[in-house]
N, C-alpha and C positions, 0 to 999 in steps of 0.2 A: 638827309643822306645817311645811309647806313654803313657800318663797318663792312669791309669786304664786298662792297658793291661797285668798286671802281670809281666811286664818286668823290673820293678825298674829302670826307666830311670835315676834316680838320682845317680845310681852307674856307669854310663857311664862317665869315667874320662875326656873324651874329652870336655864335657860341661863346665869344670872348667879351660880350658887351656888358656894360653897366646895367642895361635894362634887365638882363637875365639875373644878374647878381642881386638887384633890388627886388625883383619879383619873388625870389625864393629866400630872401633874407640871409644871404650866404656869408655875410660878414660874421655874424654870431655863430652860424653853423660851423664854418671853417675854423674859427678860433677854438671852439669847443673840441672839435675833432683833433686838431693838431697840437693843442696844449697837452693832450693826453695820448699822443701818437704812439708812444712806446707800449701802451697797454693793449693796443689793438691785436697783437699776435697771441694774446692769452685770454682775450675776452670772448665769452660765449656769444655765438650768433645763431639765431633760430634754435637755441637750445643745444647747439653743438660747439664743443670746445675745439679750437685749432691745434691744441697740444696733442702730439702724437698723430698728426694728420696722415702721415705715410702708412702707419699701421691700420688706421680706420679705413683708408681707401682700399686696402688689400682684402678686407672682409667683404665677401661677395655682395650681399644685399645692402649692408650699411654703406659700403664704399660707393655704390651707385647713388644712394640717397644723398650722401655728403657731397658728391661731385655735382649732382643736379641742383642741389640747394645753393652751392657756391656760385655756380654759373648763372642761376636765376637772379641772385642778388647782384652780382657784378654787372650783368647786362640789363638791369632794370631801367626802364624809362619812366618810372614814376617820379613825381616831384620829391626832392630830398626831404627826409623826415627825421631820421635818427643819426646823429653824427658818429655813433659807435657801431653802425652797420656799414659794410662795404657796398652799399647799394649805389648802383649807377656809376661805379668807379671802374671803368674799363678803358683800355687804351689800344694803341696800334703802333707797331714799329714804323719809323719814318726815316728815309735816307737823308743825306745832307741837303740835297736840293729842295726837298719839301720843307725841311726844318728852316731853311733860309727864307722860303716864301712865307712861312708862319710868322717869323720874327719881323720880316720887312713889311708885311701887309695886314696881318690879322691880330697879332698879340696886342692886348690892351696895355697901355702904360699905367703906372710905372712898371718897369722891367727890372728884375733883380736876379742875382745868382745867389744860391744858398747852399749850405752844406747838405750833401745827400743824406736824407733821413734813413734810408735803408742801410747804407754803410755805417752810419753812426750807431744805428740800433743793433746791427749784427756784429760789428767789430770795434765799435768805439772810435772809428776813424772819421775825422772831419775833412771832407774834400768838397770844395765849392764847385760842383759840376752840374747842378740842376738849375734850370732857368724858370722863374715864375713870373707871372704878369697879372695885372689887374688887382682884384680883391686879395688874391693870395699874397701878393707883395706887401699889402698893408698888414695882413695877419702875421707874416714873418717878422715884421717890425716889432711885434710884441712877444716874440719867442727868441730870446737872445742866443740860445744854444745852436740855432740853425744859421745865425749870421756869421759869415766868414770873418776870421780875425786878421787875415793878411791880404786877401784878394779884394778888389774893388767890389762893393755891394750893389749900388745902383748902376745900371748900364744903359747906354744909348742903344738904339737898334743896331747900329753898326758894331758896337762893342759886343753885344749879345751874339751876333752872327760870328764874329771872330772867335769868341770863346767856344761856341758850339763847334765850329770848324776844328778848333784845336783838340777838343775832346774826341771828335769823330776820327781824327787822324791817329789818336792814341789807341783806337780800337773800341771805344765805348759805343754802345748801341743807342741810337736816337729813338725815343719813345714819346708819344703825345697822349695825354690822359684827360678824360672827363673826370672831374673831381668836385662835386658830383654832377651827373647828367642833369641838365644840358649845358653845364658851364665848363669851359676848358681853361685851365690855369697852370698846367705843368708841362714843360718840355724838358725831359730828363735825358741825361747821358748815363746810361745804365751799364753796370758791370755784372757779369754773371760769375759766381752764384749769389752775390749779395742782393740783387734786385728782388724786392718782395712782389713786384708785378710780373716779372718773367718766371720766377721759380715755380709757381703753381702750374704753369703750362709745361715748362721744360721737365720738371720733376714728376708731375702727376697727371698731365694731360688735361688739367682744368683750363677752360677757355677764359683765362684772366687777361689775355692780350691777343690781339690779332696780328698775323704776319703782315708785312708791308704790302702795298699795292704793286709790288715788283718782286722779281726773282733775279738772281745773278746768272750771268752767262759768261762763257769763256770764248774770246775771239781768236782769230788766226795768229795774233802776235805772241801767243803764249810760248815761252821758252822752256817750260818745265822746271823752273827754279824752286817751286814748292813754297814760296813765301806766303802765298794766299792760303795754303793748307794750314799753316800755323796761325794765320791771322783770323780765320773764321771762328767766331765765338760759339757757333752752333755745330761745329764739326761737319758742315755740309759740303766742304770742298775736299776732294781727295786727289791723289796722283794716280793717273791711269798708266800703268806700266806698258800696256799694249800700244799706246800712242805717244808716250813720253810727254804728255801734257796734263794740265789740271782738268778736272771734271767736277761739275756741280751736281750733287744729288738734289734735284729740284724739290723733292718732297720734304727735305729737311731744311731748305733755305728759308730764312725769315725775311730776306730782302733788305737787310740793314745797309748793305753796301760798303761796310768797313773793309772788306777784303780788297777793294780797289786801291786803297792807300798803300797796301803792301806790295803791289805788283809793279816791278821796275819798268815793264814794257807796256803798261796801260792796256793789258789784254782783257781785263774784266769790265763788264758793263752790266747795267740793270735793264730788264725788259718788263713791260707791263704784265702783271700776273694774268689778267683776264685775256691776254692775247696768246697765252701758252695753253694749248688744248689740255695738257695733262694737269694743269693747275687752275684752270678757270673756275672761279667760284669757291676755291679751297683756300681759306684764310686761317 
């Protein structure tokens, strides 16, 4: 199943299997990748340095080449080969309901929560808000800087659901990742602008992550309190002065669903993206 095909590829349990991990020797691959994780933002890929990316993307011809190269690497479906390339590392936004389904029925044990690598790398902040499973959990055992010092480390499925639910209510964005394709081992609770997966898309339009299989809508119960306007991490919800109600700019909505937690009247809901004519096939 493909991203953006309405098929919810992340609910295919085979992507989480030990069979996949063994086939591609992912234990050594992931250890090499993550023990040097902080070097990735400055390491040349396909001869291109990510330093000064914004400037490079604004140069007409070079910008198109850089963007196309990045997207080709991220969306690659080739077997993983080089732990220092972001090949096959692409994800999708997932709302709370789908994250719960992943944790309850798909994720391979052991399940852990670790310090967010992006927040640690960008701000030096250790916050245990990312959930890993399977081989990735074994790898983190060997990387102490990502092991939480205060929160519980190993989680049951029920504990993992409770933790993700807590982060989602805080307004963190649920994301699921191939890392690398075809193995899924990360369910993150992302915060913008720290997330290294979201920023290339939000800042530069690079297809580093796909929008969810859903988009938000506003129901009849909206009272115009504007709480959802402040809660939307993508600025997709606005107040419509003519109606006195909230309105979702569908083209900007990533379908994360965190706006729903802010609404005191439960007026916000998620609709399948492919059932909305203006958004069908647009991820």
